[in-house]
TORTI-591997 format. One line per field, with one value per residue: x, z, y of N, C-alpha, C in turn; residue number from 1. Coordinates in Angstrom, 2 decimals. Each point is the difference from the previous one (the first is absolute). Example, Ala and Ser with C-alpha at 12.3 -4.5 7.8 and 13.67 -1.06 7.14 Angstrom:
<recs>
n.u <- 13.19:-0.35
n.w <- 7.80:-0.72
n.v <- -5.69:1.05
ca.u <- -0.89:0.82
ca.w <- 0.00:0.06
ca.v <- 1.19:1.19
c.u <- 0.90:-0.77
c.w <- 0.00:0.73
c.v <- 1.20:1.09
nr <- 1:2
</recs>
This chain:
<recs>
n.u <- 89.95:-0.65:1.18:-1.00:0.95:-0.06:-0.16:0.47:-1.18:0.39:-1.34:0.19:1.37:-0.53:-0.81:0.98:0.75:-0.93:-0.29:1.24:0.26:-1.14:0.27:1.31:1.29:0.04:-1.11:0.41:1.09:-0.66:-0.94:1.09:0.59:0.38:1.25:0.32:0.98:-0.97:-0.87:1.10:0.37:-1.13:-0.16:1.14:-0.34:-1.21:0.53:0.82:-0.72:-0.99:-1.02:0.98:0.24:-1.33:0.46:-0.27:0.94:-0.89:1.17:0.66:0.99:-0.90:-0.51:1.29:0.19:-1.11:0.10:1.35:-0.55:-1.01:0.91:0.89:-0.91:-0.20:1.31:0.05:-1.10:0.51:1.09:-0.63:-0.82:1.11:0.59:-1.12:-0.02:1.30:-0.36:-0.96:0.68:1.04:-0.99:-0.62:1.20:0.31:-1.16:0.23:1.14:-0.35:-0.77:-0.85:0.51:0.90:0.60:1.21:0.31
n.w <- 64.16:-0.81:0.38:-0.34:-0.55:1.16:-0.09:1.26:0.24:0.61:-0.36:-1.25:-0.02:0.62:-0.90:-1.00:0.60:0.20:-1.27:-0.37:0.91:-0.55:-1.36:0.27:0.04:-0.03:0.75:0.62:0.06:0.27:0.93:0.28:0.16:1.23:-0.29:0.77:-0.80:-0.78:0.50:0.18:-1.10:-0.35:0.47:-0.39:-0.97:0.15:0.61:-1.01:-1.08:0.40:-0.15:0.41:0.81:-0.03:-0.03:-1.11:0.17:0.98:0.53:1.06:-0.88:-0.90:0.90:0.26:-1.42:-0.26:1.20:-0.37:-1.25:0.64:0.65:-1.10:-0.79:1.19:0.11:-1.29:0.11:1.08:-0.69:-1.04:0.91:0.63:-1.11:-0.36:1.26:0.04:-1.16:0.57:1.14:-0.68:-0.80:1.06:0.50:-1.30:0.02:1.17:-0.25:-1.15:0.94:-0.89:0.09:0.23:0.87:-0.62:1.11
n.v <- 77.69:0.80:0.70:0.86:0.62:0.47:1.11:-0.04:0.69:1.10:0.49:-0.35:0.38:1.07:0.09:-0.22:0.98:0.87:-0.24:-0.11:1.07:0.39:-0.22:0.30:-0.07:-1.27:0.06:0.98:-0.48:-0.99:0.64:0.70:-1.19:0.00:0.16:-1.09:0.01:0.38:-0.88:-0.65:0.49:-0.09:-1.04:-0.36:0.58:-0.67:-1.01:0.00:0.20:-0.99:0.93:0.93:-1.02:0.17:1.27:0.13:-0.97:-0.02:0.54:-0.50:-0.16:-0.16:-0.90:-0.42:-0.10:-0.48:-0.63:-0.21:-0.33:-0.76:-0.44:-0.33:-0.60:-0.77:-0.30:-0.16:-0.48:-0.47:-0.33:-0.35:-0.56:-0.39:-0.26:-0.63:-0.57:-0.37:-0.37:-0.61:-0.49:-0.40:-0.49:-0.66:-0.26:-0.29:-0.72:-0.38:-0.46:-0.34:-0.09:0.22:1.25:-1.07:0.82:-0.05:-0.48
ca.u <- -0.39:0.49:-0.21:0.33:0.55:-0.86:0.31:-1.08:0.14:0.43:-1.08:-0.30:0.96:-0.32:-1.26:0.49:0.80:-0.94:-0.90:0.83:0.01:-1.30:-0.49:1.05:0.83:-0.05:-1.29:-0.02:0.87:-0.64:-1.09:0.52:0.92:1.24:1.02:0.37:1.11:-0.43:-0.64:0.84:0.61:-0.98:-0.10:1.30:0.12:-1.07:0.38:1.14:-0.24:-1.41:-0.79:1.00:0.81:-0.72:0.02:0.94:1.47:0.50:0.75:0.41:0.89:-0.89:-0.87:0.89:0.46:-1.40:-0.21:0.88:-0.32:-1.20:0.58:0.64:-1.10:-0.68:0.92:0.06:-1.22:-0.02:0.96:-0.68:-1.04:0.62:0.51:-1.13:-0.55:0.93:-0.12:-1.29:0.30:0.76:-0.82:-0.86:0.95:0.24:-1.23:-0.17:1.10:-0.04:-1.43:-0.19:-0.43:0.77:1.43:1.02:0.80
ca.w <- 0.48:-1.02:0.55:-0.91:0.68:0.32:1.08:1.17:0.76:1.41:0.80:-0.26:0.77:1.40:0.05:-0.12:1.07:1.05:-0.34:0.12:1.35:0.47:-0.63:-0.30:-1.03:-1.13:-0.66:-0.49:-1.14:-1.12:-0.58:-0.75:-0.98:0.45:0.52:1.37:0.17:-0.02:1.30:1.27:-0.21:0.27:1.42:0.75:-0.26:0.77:1.43:0.23:-0.39:-0.02:-1.24:-1.07:-0.53:-1.10:-1.27:-1.13:-0.01:1.23:0.91:1.12:-0.37:-0.62:1.02:0.79:-0.81:-0.06:1.26:0.06:-0.84:0.55:1.23:-0.42:-0.60:1.10:0.56:-1.07:-0.02:1.32:-0.26:-1.03:0.77:0.84:-0.90:-0.49:1.13:0.09:-1.05:0.25:1.09:-0.53:-0.80:0.89:0.55:-1.08:-0.33:1.21:-0.01:-1.15:-0.43:-0.49:0.95:1.13:-0.31:0.64:1.03
ca.v <- 1.23:0.97:1.24:1.17:1.23:1.19:1.14:0.25:1.28:-0.11:-0.38:-1.48:-0.78:0.08:-0.94:-1.45:-0.46:-0.16:-1.16:-1.18:-0.22:-0.50:-1.22:-0.85:0.43:-0.87:0.13:1.46:0.21:-0.85:0.76:1.13:-0.34:0.62:-0.87:0.13:0.91:1.43:0.26:0.11:1.21:1.12:-0.17:0.51:1.39:0.58:-0.16:0.82:1.66:0.51:-0.04:0.56:-1.15:-0.83:0.77:-0.49:0.38:0.47:-0.76:0.83:1.07:0.88:0.66:0.81:1.19:0.79:0.66:1.04:1.07:0.70:0.76:1.22:0.87:0.80:0.98:1.16:0.64:0.77:0.97:0.96:0.73:0.92:1.02:0.83:0.79:1.13:1.03:0.67:0.95:1.11:0.82:0.82:0.96:1.01:0.75:0.82:1.03:0.84:0.34:1.48:0.92:-0.03:0.40:-0.75:0.77
c.u <- 0.49:-0.31:0.56:0.57:-0.97:0.37:-1.15:0.24:0.43:-1.23:-0.32:1.06:-0.33:-1.35:0.41:0.75:-0.95:-0.97:0.86:0.16:-1.27:-0.40:1.02:0.70:-0.32:-1.42:0.03:0.88:-0.46:-1.07:0.41:1.03:1.48:0.95:0.36:1.18:-0.42:-0.93:0.89:0.90:-0.94:-0.12:1.05:0.18:-0.98:0.42:1.29:-0.24:-1.35:-0.52:0.94:0.74:-0.66:-0.16:1.03:1.48:0.40:0.84:0.50:0.79:-0.84:-0.84:0.81:0.23:-1.21:-0.01:1.09:-0.33:-1.13:0.46:0.62:-0.97:-0.78:0.82:0.21:-1.24:-0.05:0.99:-0.57:-1.00:0.65:0.65:-1.14:-0.45:1.15:-0.01:-1.30:0.20:0.90:-0.65:-0.81:0.70:0.35:-1.14:-0.25:0.99:-0.01:-1.61:-0.18:-0.51:0.86:1.41:0.91:0.75:1.46
c.w <- -0.85:0.77:-0.89:0.78:0.15:0.93:0.92:0.59:1.45:0.79:-0.22:0.87:1.43:0.20:0.11:1.22:1.22:-0.20:0.30:1.48:0.73:-0.63:-0.38:-1.33:-1.36:-0.69:-0.58:-1.21:-1.30:-0.59:-0.73:-1.17:0.23:0.34:1.36:0.18:-0.20:1.12:1.09:-0.27:0.42:1.62:0.81:-0.32:0.69:1.38:0.21:-0.11:0.03:-1.46:-1.17:-0.69:-1.15:-1.23:-0.98:0.09:1.33:0.86:1.18:-0.48:-0.66:1.10:0.97:-0.65:0.01:1.29:0.12:-0.78:0.52:1.15:-0.48:-0.67:1.04:0.59:-1.05:0.02:1.29:-0.23:-0.80:0.75:0.80:-0.80:-0.52:1.15:0.16:-1.08:0.05:1.13:-0.64:-0.95:0.78:0.70:-0.85:-0.38:1.22:-0.04:-1.11:-0.39:-0.54:1.13:1.20:-0.47:0.67:0.97:-0.47
c.v <- 1.01:1.40:1.16:1.15:1.03:0.92:0.17:1.27:-0.16:-0.54:-1.46:-0.95:0.04:-1.00:-1.50:-0.50:-0.22:-1.29:-1.24:-0.29:-0.52:-1.42:-1.02:0.47:-0.66:0.22:1.42:0.05:-0.85:0.86:1.14:-0.36:0.65:-0.97:0.30:1.03:1.37:0.31:0.05:1.18:1.28:-0.05:0.53:1.47:0.84:0.07:1.06:1.56:0.43:0.00:0.56:-1.16:-0.77:0.70:-0.57:0.55:0.64:-1.01:0.89:1.08:1.12:0.83:0.97:1.36:0.86:0.67:1.13:1.25:0.77:0.88:1.41:0.96:0.94:1.11:1.12:0.65:0.96:1.25:1.13:0.70:1.14:1.12:0.96:0.99:1.16:1.05:0.82:1.18:1.17:0.94:1.00:1.09:1.05:0.94:1.12:1.18:1.02:0.27:1.34:0.87:0.05:0.45:-0.85:0.74:0.38
nr <- 1:2:3:4:5:6:7:8:9:10:11:12:13:14:15:16:17:18:19:20:21:22:23:24:25:26:27:28:29:30:31:32:33:34:35:36:37:38:39:40:41:42:43:44:45:46:47:48:49:50:51:52:53:54:55:56:57:58:59:60:61:62:63:64:65:66:67:68:69:70:71:72:73:74:75:76:77:78:79:80:81:82:83:84:85:86:87:88:89:90:91:92:93:94:95:96:97:98:99:100:101:102:103:104:105
</recs>
């Protein structure tokens, strides 16, 4: 059995996992020329991390870090939006206070 090294997309991996559960692991792996170790690695990562686990190089530590960064990014965007709103309100107040034709008390 000569198996050539090949990269599979996330969609292909999902399809193979589903097909193996329906048609049997051995038959499916033979059809696609995949080693059992590769298949069971994909399957365990899929069960542990979902679709993200099937992406190249993804492991639980990477996924955790990505989620932390996404959370931090969301918080920073919210802070920026609040700061923009604060600046806009200050600008509007200054325009009203120093509008042409109005005298300062």
